[in-house]
FIKOL-935809 format. One record per residue: x, y, z of N, C-alpha, C, CB in turn. Coordinates in steps of 0.02 Angstrom, whole numbers, plus 32768, in hexadecimal, padded with zeros to 4 digits. Glycine has a CB too. Example, Ala and Ser with C-alpha at 12.3 -4.5 7.8 and 13.67 -1.06 7.14 Angstrom:
BEGIN
82947EE4818682677F1F818682947F5B818682357F2081C4;82827F90816282AC7FCB816582858002818A82C07FE2811E;
***
This chain:
BEGIN
E871A09B45EDE8B8A08D45F8E8C0A05345C0E8CAA075464A;E90BA07545A5E926A037457FE9379FF74595E958A0464566;E93D9FC04560E9349F83458BE97D9F794597E90C9F414567;E9AA9F944593E9EC9F8C45A5EA119FB645DCEA0C9F92456E;E9D19FD045EBE9D19FFB4630E9FC9FD04675E974A0094648;EA099FF4469EEA249FD246DEE9E99FCD4704EA5F9FFA4707;E9EA9F834731E9B69F63475AE9B89F894798E9C09F164766;E9F39FB047A4E9E89FC547EFEA26A00947E5E9FD9F784836;EA28A028481FEA59A0674824EA93A04F4815EA5FA08B4866;EAB2A06547E4EB01A05047E9EB39A0604801EB18A04E47C3;EB6BA0374808EB9CA0344845EBD3A0354802EB999FE6488A;EC12A0604827EC43A07A47FFEC77A0754833EC35A0C047DF;ECB4A0684818ECEEA0724848ED12A0B64831ED23A02F4846;ED1DA0D5486EED38A11D485DED74A1064843ED41A155489B;EDA3A0DE4847EDD7A0C2482BEDCFA0DA47D4EDD6A06F483F;EDAFA0A647C7ED96A09F477FED7FA0DF4768ED5DA06C4776;ED67A107478BED5EA14E4757EDA0A16C476CED12A18B4768;EDD3A1654775EE07A1AA476AEE3FA1A5473BEE2EA1BF47AF;EE20A1C64701EE51A1E646CDEE80A1DD46C3EE5CA21546CB;EE92A1BC4697EEF1A1B04680EEFDA1C54637EF11A1524682;EF36A1C6462FEF4DA1DD45D5EF47A1B245BFEF91A1F645B9;EF35A1BC4579EF42A1864546EEE6A167452DEF7EA13E4576;EECDA1394524EEAEA12D4515EE90A108454CEEBAA12144E5;EE4FA119454DEE0CA0FE4589EE18A0B6458CEDAEA10A456D;EE24A09B45CFEE27A05445CAEDDFA03D45CFEE55A0344601;EDD79FFD45C7ED969FDC45D5ED6A9FE1460DEDA09FA345D3;ED929FEE464DED849FE24681ED52A0364698EDCC9FC946A7;ED82A05A4670ED72A0A74676ED2CA0AA4648EDB9A0DE4655;ED23A0964614ECF1A0A945E3ECA8A07D4601ED0FA090458C;ECBBA03D4615EC7BA0244636EC6DA03B4674EC7A9FE0463C;EC90A05B46A1EC7EA08746E6EC5FA0B446D0ECB5A0A44712;EC75A0D946A2EC56A11D4683EC14A110466CEC7FA13A4645;EC10A0DC4645EBCDA0CE462AEB9EA0BB4674EBD3A08845EC;EBAAA0914699EB78A07946D3EB6DA0CC46F3EBA2A0324716;EB94A0E74703EB9EA133472CEB66A15A470AEBF3A1604721;EB55A15446C9EB3CA19346AFEAEEA161469FEB73A1BE4662;EAE1A1274694EAB9A1014688EA88A11546C3EAD5A0BE4681;EAC1A10F4701EA9CA1004734EA78A14D4746EACCA0DB476E;EAA6A1824738EA7DA1C5474AEA4BA1D7471AEAABA2024750;EA3FA1B746DCEA13A1BD46ABE9D0A1A646BDEA2BA19E4674;E9DBA16346EBE997A13846F8E98DA149474DE9A4A0D446E3;E9BBA147476AE9ADA15847AEE9C0A19147DFE9C0A12C47C8;E9CDA1BE47ACE9F0A1F947CEEA30A1FA47FCE9C3A21347F3;EA47A1C34807EA75A1B94842EA9FA17E4823EA4CA1A6488F;EAD0A17E4843EAFEA13A483AEB24A12E487FEB3CA14247F8;EB3FA0F6488EEB6FA0E248D4EB9CA0EB48AFEB70A0994900;EBDBA10248D8EC18A11448D8EC44A0E54901EC1AA15648EC;EC7DA0C348EDEC95A094492BECE1A0B14920EC88A02F4922;ECF1A0BF4957ED3DA0DA4978ED57A0A44980ED42A10249BE;EDA0A0B5497DEDCBA0864990EDCEA07949E0EE0CA09B4975;EDD6A0394A01EDD9A03D4A50EE01A06F4A76EDF0A0014A68;EE31A08A4A62EE49A0B24A86EE22A0F84A94EE83A0B84A6D;EDFFA1194A4EEDC6A1574A58ED8AA1434A84EDA3A16E4A0D;ED78A0F44A78ED38A0E34A9CED4CA0F24AE4ED1DA0954A91;ED8FA0D84AF3ED9DA0E44B44ED8EA1274B5FEDEAA0DA4B56;EDA4A1624B2FEDADA1974B2CED6CA1B94B3AEDCCA1A24AF7;ED2DA1A54B0FECE4A1B64B21ECBFA1984B49ECC1A1B44AF4;ECD4A15F4B62ECB1A1394BB1ECCAA17E4BE0ECE3A0D34BD5;ED0AA18F4BDAED23A19D4C14ED01A1F14C1DED7CA1904C12;ED02A1FF4BCDECD3A24A4BD2EC93A25A4BE7ECCAA2644B9A;EC72A20C4BF3EC1BA1FC4BFDEC24A2054C4DEBF4A19D4BDE;EC4DA1E94C6AEC5EA1D34CADEC66A2284CD1ECB0A1994CAD;EC8DA24A4CB2ECAAA2814CCAEC5EA2A94CC6ECF2A29F4C9C;EC3EA2A74C98EBFEA2D34C94EBD2A2B04CCBEBD7A2D34C44;EBCFA2874CD4EB94A25B4D02EBBEA27A4D39EB8AA1F44CFE;EBFEA2914D54EC14A2A84DA6EC0FA2ED4D8CEC6BA28F4DD1;EC12A31A4D69EC01A3574D5EEBC8A3694D75EC03A3634D27;EB92A34C4D4AEB52A3694D56EB27A3464D94EB2AA3644D12;EB4DA3124DB7EB21A2DF4DF0EB3DA3274E1DEB42A2724E0D;EB65A3404E17EB77A3704E5FEB72A3CA4E53EBD5A35C4E79;EB3EA3C74E1DEB1EA4094E28EAD9A4174E45EB1CA4244DF0;EACDA4484E4EEAA2A4614E74EA4DA4554E57EABAA4AB4E7B;EA2AA4404E77E9E9A4224E5AE9BEA45A4E40E9C0A3F84E91;E9C7A48A4E34E9AEA4C14DF7E9D4A4FA4DFFE95DA4DA4DF9;E9FDA5214D9DEA25A5464D9CE9FDA5814DAFEA49A5444D64;EA3BA5BE4DCDEA27A6034DCCEA12A6234D8BEA5BA6284DE4;EA09A6574D8DE9D3A6654D57E9F1A6714D1DE9A7A69D4D64;EA37A6934D29EA5FA68F4CF3EA73A6614CD2EA87A6A34CFB;EA64A61F4CE9EA7FA5F64CBFEA4AA5CD4CA6EAB3A5D24CDA;EA02A5EB4C9CE9C0A5D04C80E9D6A5E84C2AE96DA5FD4CAB;E9D8A5AD4C07E9E0A5B24BBDE9A9A5CE4B97E9EDA5744BA1;E9AFA5FF4B74E976A62C4B5BE980A6194AFCE988A6934B7A;E998A5E54AECE9A4A5D04AABE997A61F4A7EE96BA5894A96;E9D8A63D4A74E9D9A66E4A60EA08A6694A25E9E3A6964A90;E9ECA66749F0EA17A65749A6EA48A67C4992E9F1A65A496B;EA49A6D049A6EA72A6ED49A4EABCA6E849D5EA52A71849A4;EAB6A6BC49FBEADDA6A44A25EB07A6564A00EAABA69B4A68;EAE0A64C49DEEB0EA60249BCEB40A5F549C3EB19A5F74980;EB80A62249B7EBC9A61049B1EBEFA62E49FCEBECA6384964;EBC3A6454A21EBDBA6544A69EBD3A6324AA0EBC6A6854A7C;EBACA5EA4AADEB97A5D14AD7EBBFA5AC4AEAEB69A5BF4AD0;EBDDA5C34B45EC0CA58A4B64EBEDA58F4BB2EC6FA59C4B5F;EC13A5564BC3EC19A5534BF8EBC2A5274C12EC31A5A04C0D;EBAFA52F4C58EB76A50F4C6CEB28A5414C4EEB80A5074CC5;EAF8A50E4C50EABBA52E4C47EA8CA5024C35EABDA5604C1B;EA43A5144C54EA0FA4E54C48E9CFA4F84C3BEA0BA4C04C78;E9A6A4C04C2BE965A4D04C0DE925A4924C48E96DA4B94BA2;E91BA4C64C7AE8F2A4A34C9CE8B6A4754C86E8E0A4CA4CBC;E8A1A49A4C4BE861A4844C30E865A43F4C02E844A4C14C04;E897A43D4BFFE8C3A4004BD0E8D1A3D74C00E90DA4134BA7;E8F0A3E64C34E914A3AE4C70E945A3A44C4DE8EFA3614C89;E972A3D34C32E9ACA3DB4C23E9E0A4054C32E9A9A3DA4BFB;EA2BA3EA4C35EA50A4174C47EA8CA4014C1BEA57A41C4C92;EABDA4394C0EEAEEA4454BD9EB25A4694BFCEAD1A46F4B9C;EB71A4424BE3EB9FA45B4BECEBC9A4694BA3EBB9A4364C1E;EBC5A4B34B89EBE0A4B14B48EC30A4BE4B44EBBAA4E44B1F;EC62A48F4B23ECA2A4A44B23ECAEA4AC4AE4ECD0A47C4B42;ECBAA5004AE5ECE6A5194A8BED1AA5334AA1ECC2A55B4A4F;ED45A50E4A8BED9AA5294A89ED9BA5794A6DEDD2A4F24A48;EDB9A5A84A9FEDCDA5D94A7DED9EA6004AAAEDCAA5D84A2D;ED6CA5E24AD4ED3CA60D4AFDED3FA6004B3CECF9A6084AED;ED38A5AF4B4CED3BA5804B8DED6CA59F4BB3ED4EA5314B82;ED6DA5A64BE1EDA6A5994C20EDC4A55E4C19ED89A5984C69;EE05A5634C1EEE1CA5184C21EE50A5274C5BEE41A4F44BD1;EE52A5564C78EE73A54F4CAFEE5FA5404CFFEE8CA5804CAA;EE80A5104D19EE62A4DF4D60EE60A50D4D8AEE92A49E4D82;EE86A5484D91EE7DA5704DBFEE53A5944DBFEEA2A58B4DC9;EE19A58D4D8FEDEEA5D94D76EDC1A5E64DBAEDACA5CE4D21;EDA3A60D4DCAED71A6174E07ED28A5DC4DEDED55A67E4E0E;ED20A5E44DA9ECF7A5C54D8DECE7A5834DAFED0AA5C24D4F;ECADA5524DA0ECADA51B4DA8ECDEA4E74D84EC76A5144DA0;ECFFA4C14D9BED23A4984D6DECF7A4674D54ED5FA4794D89;ED00A45B4D02ECD3A4444CC9ECE4A3E54CC7ECEEA4774C73;ECBAA3CB4C97ECC7A3874C97ED0CA3794C81EC98A3654C6E;ED39A35B4C9EED70A3484C8AED82A32F4C3BED7AA31D4CB6;EDB9A3354C29EDC1A3184BE3EDA4A3374BA5EDA7A2D94BE5;ED8EA3684BB2ED70A3944B6AED94A3924B32ED69A3DE4B70;EDC5A3AF4B41EDF4A3C14B08EE03A3914AE3EE2DA3DB4B19;EE10A3604B15EE27A31A4AD9EDDFA2F64AB3EE56A2CA4B10;EDB1A2F64AD6ED65A2E64AC0ED55A3034A7AED2DA3094AF7;ED6DA3594A79ED57A3844A4AED7BA3744A13ED5CA3C84A5C;EDC6A3684A19EDE7A35749DEEDE4A31649B7EE1FA35F49EB;EDCCA2DC49EAEDB9A2AA49CDED7EA2A4499FEDB4A28749F7;ED45A2D249CCED05A2BF498EED06A2ED4952ECB2A2C849AE;ED31A3324962ED3BA3614924ED69A33B48F1ED60A3AC493A;EDA0A32548F4EDBEA30248C7ED94A2C148ADEDFDA2F248E5;ED6FA2A348CBED35A26448B4ED0AA28C4881ECFBA24148FD;ECE7A2D348AAECA8A2F44875ECD3A3064832EC7DA3474899;ED14A308483CED2FA33B47F4ED38A2F147C6ED92A3794800;ED4EA2B047D2ED5AA27D47B8ED17A279479BED75A24A47E1;ECD7A27047B7ECA8A25E47A6EC7BA29A476FEC8EA24947E6;EC83A2DD4782EC7EA301474BECB4A2FD46FFEC7FA33F476C;ECECA2DE470BED0AA2D446D3ECF6A2A146A1ED40A2CD46E2;ECD4A26346D3ECC5A22C46B2EC7FA23A4683ECBFA1F146E8;EC54A26E46A7EC0DA27F4676EC28A29F4648EBCCA2AD4694;EC68A2CA4655EC75A2FF4611EC8EA2C145D3ECC7A3494625;ECABA29345DFECC5A25B45BAEC85A23845A5ECF8A22D45E6;EC52A22445B3EC08A20F459EEBFAA237456BEBCEA21645D3;EBF7A27F4592EBE0A29C4562EBFCA2B2451CEBCFA2C5457C;EC51A297451BEC6CA29F44E1EC88A2F444DAEC35A28644AC;EC91A3124526ECAAA355453CECEDA34B4524ECA3A369458C;ED12A37F4533ED7BA3934531ED75A3814574EDAAA3FA4521;EDB6A36F4593EDBFA35745C3EDB8A39645F9EDFAA33145BB;EDA9A3954633EDA0A3BD4661ED7CA3F74642EDDBA3CB4681;ED3CA4094627ED10A4364613ECFDA4724632ECE4A41B460B;ECF7A44D466DECEAA48446B8ED02A4A346D5ECDFA47946E6;ED61A49F46C0ED7DA4D446F5ED6BA4FD4706EDA6A4EE46F2;ED5DA52646CBED65A57246DBED31A584470DED5CA5A2469A;ED01A562471AECBBA5644741ECCFA54B478DEC7CA52D471A;ECFDA51D4791ED15A51047D3ED57A52D47FCED1BA4D347D0;ED4BA5204843ED78A53B485EEDDAA530485FED59A5324891;EDFEA5574859EE3EA5394848EE4BA4FF487FEE7BA5754847;EE7EA4EC4872EE9FA4AE4891EEF0A4A6489DEE8BA4774866;EF0FA4B748D5EEE9A4BD490EEECBA51C490EEF24A4A04956;EE9AA531493AEE9CA5854933EED1A5A34946EE6BA5A94957;EED1A5D04922EF0AA6034927EEDFA6384952EF2AA62248D6;EF17A66A497DEF29A68E499FEEDCA6B449B1EF66A6B04980;EEB1A6AC49EBEE7DA6DA49F9EE41A6CA49D4EE91A71D49EA;EE4DA68749A9EE11A66C4986EDDAA65449C5EE2AA6274951;ED96A64649A6ED70A61C49CEED56A5F049A7ED41A63949F2;ED48A59849B6ED34A5764998ECDDA591497FED44A53B49BE;ECC8A578494EEC86A5704930EC5FA534495AEC8EA55E48DC;EC84A4FD4942EC6CA4CB4957EC79A4B349A7EC81A4A14929;EC4AA48149CAEC40A48149FFEC38A4504A18EC20A49D4A0A;EC51A42E4A6CEC32A4004A7AEC06A3FD4AB5EC58A3D84A78;EBDDA3F94AB2EBA7A3F94AE3EBA6A3C24B09EB69A4004AC9;EBBDA3B74B60EBB5A3804B8AEB4BA3824B98EBF4A3914BDE;EB39A35A4B9BEAF5A35D4BAAEADBA3254BD9EAD2A35D4B6D;EAACA3434C0CEA7BA3164C3BEA54A3154C23EA66A3214C76;EA11A2E94C2AE9CEA2E74C1CE9B8A2D94C6AE9B9A2AC4BE0;E991A2DE4C8DE952A2CD4CBFE983A2AD4D08E910A2854C93;E9B3A2DB4D09E9DCA2C14D3DE9AFA2DB4D86EA31A2E24D33;E99FA2974DB1E963A2954DE6E967A2D54E16E968A24C4E17;E9A4A2ED4E1AE9B2A31F4E58E9B9A3774E2BEA10A2FF4E8A;E99BA3694DEEE996A3AA4DCAE93DA3B74DC6E9C0A3A24D75;E926A3EC4DD4E8E7A40D4DD2E8E1A4214DA2E8D9A4374DF6;E8B3A4044D67E8A1A41B4D2FE87AA3E34D12E8D7A4334D0A;E863A3E74CC6E83FA3B94CB2E7FBA3CD4CA9E845A3884CD7;E7D2A3FD4CAFE78FA4214CB4E76BA4094C87E78DA4684CAD;E772A4014C40E75BA3F54BFDE778A3BA4BE0E768A42D4BD3;E75FA3874BD1E772A34E4BC7E73DA33A4BA3E784A32B4BFC;E757A3004B76E71CA2CB4B68E726A2934B83E70EA2BB4B25;E6F1A2754BBDE717A2424BDCE6ECA1F64BBDE717A24F4C39;E711A1D34BC2E6E7A1854BD4E70EA1544BF9E6D3A1584B8E;E6DEA1374C1FE6F3A10E4C45E6DEA0C64C1FE6D8A11D4C8A;E71FA0904C40E730A0534C18E715A0284C58E78AA0484BFB;E7059FF44C4FE6F49FC34C89E70A9FAF4CC4E6F19F984C79;E7509FC94CBEE7819FC84CFBE7859FFA4D17E7BF9FBA4CF1;E75CA0274D0FE751A0524D3BE77DA09C4D3FE756A02B4D73;E7AFA0904D04E7F1A0C34CE9E7C8A0F04CB8E83CA0954CB9;E7D5A1274CCCE7B9A1554C91E7F3A1734C55E796A1984CB8;E7C5A1724C23E7FEA17E4BE2E7DDA1C64BCDE7FCA1374B95;E7FEA1FD4BC1E7E9A23A4BB3E80DA2524B74E7F1A2654BEC;E7ECA2644B44E81BA2864B0FE819A2DE4B11E7FFA2694ABF;E836A2F44AF3E849A3424AEFE81BA3584AD0E888A3594ACE;E7FAA3904ACCE7D1A3B44AADE7BAA3D14A6BE7D8A3D24AC4;E80AA3C64A54E80FA3CE4A1DE81BA3A049F1E82DA3F14A19;E7FFA39549C4E809A34049ABE822A3504963E7B6A30549A9;E83BA3894945E851A39B4910E8A6A3C14927E813A3CA48EC;E8CAA3A24956E90BA3CB494CE92AA3C04917E938A3C44979;E95BA3E8490BE97CA3EA48CFE9C0A41648E5E94BA40C4892;EA03A3F548F0EA47A41C48F0EA4FA43948BFEA80A3FC48F7;EA6AA48248BDEA84A499488FEAC6A4964881EA75A4C84890;EADAA4674886EB25A452487EEB31A443482EEB36A40948AE;EB6CA42A4831EB7FA40247F7EB74A3BC47F9EBC0A40A47E9;EB8DA3A9482DEBA0A3674844EB96A36148AEEC00A35F4821;EB6FA33748B1EB6BA32E48EFEB82A2E34909EB28A33F48FF;EB94A2E84944EBAFA295495AEB8EA29949A3EC17A283495E;EB7AA26B49BAEB66A25C49F8EB74A21D4A1BEB2DA26349F6;EB81A2254A55EB92A1E04A7FEB75A1E44ABBEBDFA1D04A8D;EB36A1C54ACBEB18A1C24B0DEB1EA1954B33EAE3A1C64B0F;EB13A17D4B6EEB1DA1564B9AEAE0A11F4BA4EB2BA17F4BCF;EAABA1374B93EA64A10D4B9BEA43A1254B49EA29A1304BEF;EA20A0E64B35E9F1A0F94AF5E9D7A1224AFDE9C4A0D54ADD;E9ADA14B4AD3E987A1864AD8E972A1B34A99E9ABA1AC4B02;E9A2A1A74A6DE9A1A1DF4A20E977A1B749FBE9F5A1EF49EC;E943A1DA49D7E916A1C4499FE929A1F6497AE8C8A1BD49A7;E935A1D24937E932A20748FAE902A1E448BAE98BA21848DB;E8D2A2294899E8ACA2014870E8D3A202482FE862A21A486A;E8BDA1B14805E8E5A1AE47D0E8C4A1B44793E908A17847D2;E8CDA1A34752E8B0A1C24717E871A1C846F9E8C7A1AE46F1;E854A18B4728E80DA1884718E7E1A1B74764E7F8A127470F;E801A1C54781E7E1A1EE47B6E7CDA1CC47FEE7A2A20A4798;E7E0A1934809E7EAA170483FE81AA176486DE7ECA13F4830;E805A17C48ADE831A17D48DEE857A13648F6E80CA19A4912;E891A148490EE8C3A1094924E901A1154946E8D9A0E348EA;E8FAA0E9497FE930A0F149B4E96BA0DE4993E926A0C749F6;E9A5A0FF498AE9DAA0FB496BEA15A0EA4992E9E1A12F494E;EA1DA0ED49D3EA48A0EA4A02EA3EA0A34A2FEA40A12B4A28;EA0BA0844A19E9F8A03B4A46EA2BA0004A4DE9BAA0164A24;EA5BA00A4A02EA819FCC4A12EAC99FE749FCEA659F8249E8;EAE6A0154A20EB1DA02C4A1AEB55A0044A48EB15A0704A27;EB8BA0004A36EBC19FDA4A56EBE8A01E4A87EBF99FB04A12;EC15A0214A9EEC2EA0394AC5EC5DA0724AB0EC43A00C4AE2;EC7BA0514A7CEC9AA0954A4AEC83A0A94A13ECD6A0904A32;EC45A0AA4A12EC12A0BA49E0EBEFA0ED49DDEBEBA09549DD;EBE5A12249A6EBB6A15749BCEB87A1594971EBE4A1A949D5;EB5FA190496EEB41A1AA494CEB46A1D94919EB2AA1B24967;EB42A1EE48E2EB3EA21448C3EB13A22D488EEB61A20F48BB;EB0FA2604881EAD1A27C4857EADEA2CB484AEA85A2714884;EABCA2D74813EAD0A31247E5EAA9A34B4815EAAFA30B4789;EAC6A39F47F7EA97A3CA4815EA83A3E147DBEAACA3FC4848;EA5DA42747F8EA45A45847B6EA72A46F4795EA20A49547C3;EAAFA48447B1EAD8A4B14792EAFAA47F4753EB10A4D347CC;EAF7A434476AEB13A4044726EAE0A40E46FBEB1EA3AD472F;EA9BA40F46FFEA65A40A46DEEA7BA43046AAEA2AA41C46FD;EA80A48A46D8EA84A4BD469DEABEA4C84669EA7EA4F846BA;EAF0A4A34697EB30A4A34662EB2CA482462DEB6CA48C4678;EB02A4474641EAFDA40945FAEAC9A40C45C6EAEEA3BB4613;EAA9A45845CFEA6EA45A45B6EA36A42345B4EA7BA4694581;EA40A41445F0E9FDA3E84601EA00A3A94601E9C9A3F145D6;EA3FA38E45DEEA55A34045CBEA60A313460FEAA4A340459E;EA71A33C464FEA6DA3124687EA45A32546AAEA9EA30846A8;EA17A30D46B9E9D8A31346F2E9F7A3204742E9A5A2C146F2;E9E2A353475BE9F2A35C47A4E9C0A33347CFE9EEA3AA47B9;E9D6A3244807E9B7A2F0483DE979A3154865E9F6A2D74878;E942A2F6485BE928A31F4888E91AA2DF48D2E8DBA3484860;E91AA2F9490CE91DA2C94948E907A2E34982E95DA2B04957;E8F5A2A749B2E8DBA2BB49F0E904A2984A27E891A2AB49F5;E8FBA2A04A61E915A2804A8EE8EEA2614AC4E93DA2A44AA3;E8F1A2214AC6E8D3A1FE4B0DE8F3A1F54B4DE8C3A1BD4B02;E8CFA20C4B8AE8EDA2124BC1E8C9A1D44BEBE8E6A25C4BDC;E8EEA1B74BFEE8E8A1704C26E8E4A1834C76E932A13A4C17;E8BDA18C4CA3E8B7A1A74CE7E8B8A15E4D09E86EA1DA4CF7;E8D7A1274CFEE8CCA0EC4D24E8E6A0F84D59E8E2A0B14D0D;E8CBA0D54DA5E8E6A0D74DDCE92CA0BE4DDFE8C1A0BA4E03;E951A0EA4E0DE98FA0C74E06E9C0A0E54DD4E980A0844DF3;E9B3A11E4DB3E9E4A1354D8BE9E5A16C4D9DE9E0A1304D4C;EA30A1864DC3EA43A1C04DE4EA61A1EC4DCDEA60A1B94E0E;EA79A1E24D8AEA9DA2124D5DEA72A21B4D3BEAD6A2034D3A;EA39A22D4D24EA16A2224CE6EA2AA2084C8FE9FFA25C4CE4;EA19A2294C77EA43A2184C23EA6CA2494C22EA14A21E4BD4;EAAEA2264C16EAF3A2634BF7EB04A2424BB8EB4AA2694C2F;EB1BA27E4B8DEB22A2704B4BEB61A2A24B2DEAD8A27A4B26;EB93A2924B0DEBCBA2C14AE9EBB2A2D14AA4EC18A29B4AE1;EBA1A30B4A8BEB8EA3234A4BEBBFA3504A25EB51A3444A53;EBD3A34349E8EBF5A37349DEEBDBA386499FEC37A36849E6;EBE7A3D34988EBD5A3F54965EBE2A4074926EBD7A412497C;EC0CA3EB48EFEC2FA41548B1EC0FA446489CEC3AA3F34875;EC14A49A48BBEC01A4C5488FEC1EA4E04860EBF0A4E948A4;EC0DA50F4832EC30A53D47FBEC30A5764836EBFFA55047A5;EC6CA5A1481EEC8DA5E64837EC49A6074819ECE7A6044813;EC48A642486CEC11A66E485FEC1CA6A84834EBFAA6854899;EC63A6BE4816EC5DA6DB47E2EC69A6C64796EC79A70347EF;EC64A692478CEC57A676475BEC0CA675472FEC6BA6434770;EC16A64E46FAEBCBA64346DAEBBFA5FD46BCEBBCA678469D;EB86A5EF46BEEB67A59E469DEB52A5AE4657EB17A57946C9;EB74A5834633EB70A59045E8EB6AA55045CDEBAEA5B645C7;EB66A54F458CEB61A5104561EB81A506452DEB2BA504454D;EBB9A52A452DEBDDA52C44E2EBFEA4F444E1EC11A56744CF;EC1AA4E0450BEC45A478451BEC11A44E44F7EC46A44C458D;EBD6A45D4503EBA1A43044E0EB93A44344A5EB64A42C44FF;EB9DA4834493EB82A48E444CEBCFA4744427EB64A4ED4439;EC06A4814447EC50A4744416EC4EA4244415ECA8A4974440;EC2FA3F94445EC2FA39B4436EBF5A3974400EC14A35D448B;EBD3A3C443E2EBAEA3C643C1EB47A3A743CCEBDDA3AC4399;EB57A3B24415EAFFA3AE4441EAD1A3D44425EAF9A3CD4491;EA9BA3D04415EA69A4024404EA72A41B445DEA0EA3DE43DF;EA41A4694444EA4BA4954496EA05A4B64490EA99A4DC44A1;E9D4A4B344A6E99AA4CD44AAE990A51A44B0E981A4AF44DA;E95DA53D44A1E969A57A449FE97BA59744F6E927A59A4477;E95EA5734522E95DA5964567E9A8A58F4584E922A572459D;E9D0A56C456EEA1DA55E4585EA36A5904546EA3EA4FB4584;EA3AA5B94521EA66A5CA44F5EA8CA605451DEA44A5DC44B1;EA6CA62E4544EA8AA6724564EAB0A65245ADEA3FA6B44579;EAE2A66F45A3EAFAA65445E4EAE2A67A461AEB43A65345E9;EAECA6574657EAC9A65F4691EB08A67A46DAEA9FA60C469C;EB18A6B346EAEB29A6B8472DEB22A694475DEB17A6DF4741;EB51A668477DEB4EA64647ACEB2AA66647EDEB8CA63347B3;EB31A6A44805EB15A6C0482FEACFA6CB4828EB33A6EE4836;EABDA6E147E3EA7EA6DD47E4EA4BA69A47DBEA74A70647BA;EA7BA66D47B9EA4DA63647D5EA4EA6174801EA44A61047BB;EA78A6314830EA62A60D487AEA42A62648A6EA8EA5FC489F;EA23A662487FE9ECA69148A4E998A66F489AE9F2A6E8487A;E99CA6454861E961A631485FE946A5ED488FE95AA62A481B;E91DA5F648A1E8FEA5C448BDE8FAA58048A9E8CDA5D448C3;E90DA54548D4E8FAA50C48B5E8BFA4EB48A8E913A4EB48CC;E88BA51048B7E84FA5134895E854A5144864E82AA538489E;E85BA564484EE868A58E481AE889A54B47C9E8AEA5D14843;E8BDA54E47F2E8E6A52047C7E8D9A4DA47B9E91FA51F47DF;E8ADA4C247E9E88FA47F47CDE84BA48E47B4E88BA4434806;E830A4AE47A6E7F3A4C54788E813A4B9473EE7D7A519479F;E843A4DD4736E87CA4CE46DEE889A49046E7E8D6A4FB46CE;E89FA47B4707E8B4A427470FE87FA3FB46F7E8C0A40E475E;E842A40E4707E80DA3DC470BE806A3BB46BCE7C3A4024727;E818A3E64696E810A3CF464DE846A3A44628E808A40C4624;E884A3A84656E8B0A37C4639E8BDA3374616E8C8A37C4657;E8B6A32A460AE8ABA2FA45EDE8BEA2D745A8E881A30145F3;E8A2A2E0457DE8D3A2BE453FE917A2C44533E8C0A2D44503;E91FA2F64538E97AA3094528E9ADA2D74558E991A36B4544;E993A2BF458EE9C0A2B245C2E9BAA26445C2E9ADA2D9460A;E98CA2474585E988A2034577E9B2A1EC455EE95FA1F2455B;E9E4A2244539EA22A21F451BEA5BA1F4453FEA38A2634512;EA4EA1FD4582EA8BA1E645ACEA77A19945B0EA93A21045FF;EA28A17545A7EA1DA14E45B3EA3BA10D4569E9DCA15F45CD;EA26A12F452EEA2EA1114504EA7CA10944DEE9FFA12744E6;EAAAA13E44E7EADCA15944C6EB1EA11944D4EAE9A1AB44E6;EB37A10344B9EB62A0D944CBEBBCA0F344BCEB47A09844A5;EBD4A0EC44FDEC1FA0FD44F2EC4AA0E144C3EC3FA0F24526;
***
């Protein structure tokens, strides 16, 4: 690690990452540098939202707790998640993974019903507002990374959804409202368990090398439990010291592909705390900024900015084809990542 590297996870105010016309301010350059160094060293960073936005996130988490608390103790067969990668841009509504003791409600504009009089169960409240908030934040973060890489403004516009969506368009990006270890949910049959001295159980999800296929992911949880692997392969808890208006941001596999490996994807695992008295389990809001299904990931912007591009990134990859690859397959490709991404640590803005 470079001597000038960060000693802990970088904290950045979202307002300092908002781009403005003209020359970049000192606060913008410092914030972009802190963000990018944190992503390089720790594969994650902490984003601080304004107080009013923090209130919306807290309201969203409270709504999530109430929503899952009233669910049945075991989902119907059609709601069991099968992790079919072909459906990556079609998930919507409630589904569950009993083996992982996880329940999810996916909000996808253009597909998820918004009609409060719908015969389907009512979704958690406030999802359109949370989606808009985290979506805007994810785009600002993506632009900040582009600035750090010396790419032109908004270089990923062609592979992102329209803002706002046009008539009959369905969002590629998704807001997942998740709940782990709800006491009344009958799941959790295959986990790695560890018992602490106070008798509570700590469980890790079975897959230790999960990685989102997103460009950018933002996660806000009501309890700590997200572990991410750093540059040296060490796992560490990233959300143990979050304020009420702070969230975790980390890059996904699509950004790794689109930047020719210059931005490493985050590998993560979730710790589930079954401490007695935990009525609602562990809830989170997870926004994934995804590329459009009909677009392609290519490194033309990286080449135009003068970056070296290895042979494996030279040919464009259709997004739909990219999404069909299993995380394990892509992880095997990213295991060699390496040297090129250290650029982010040493580069000066």
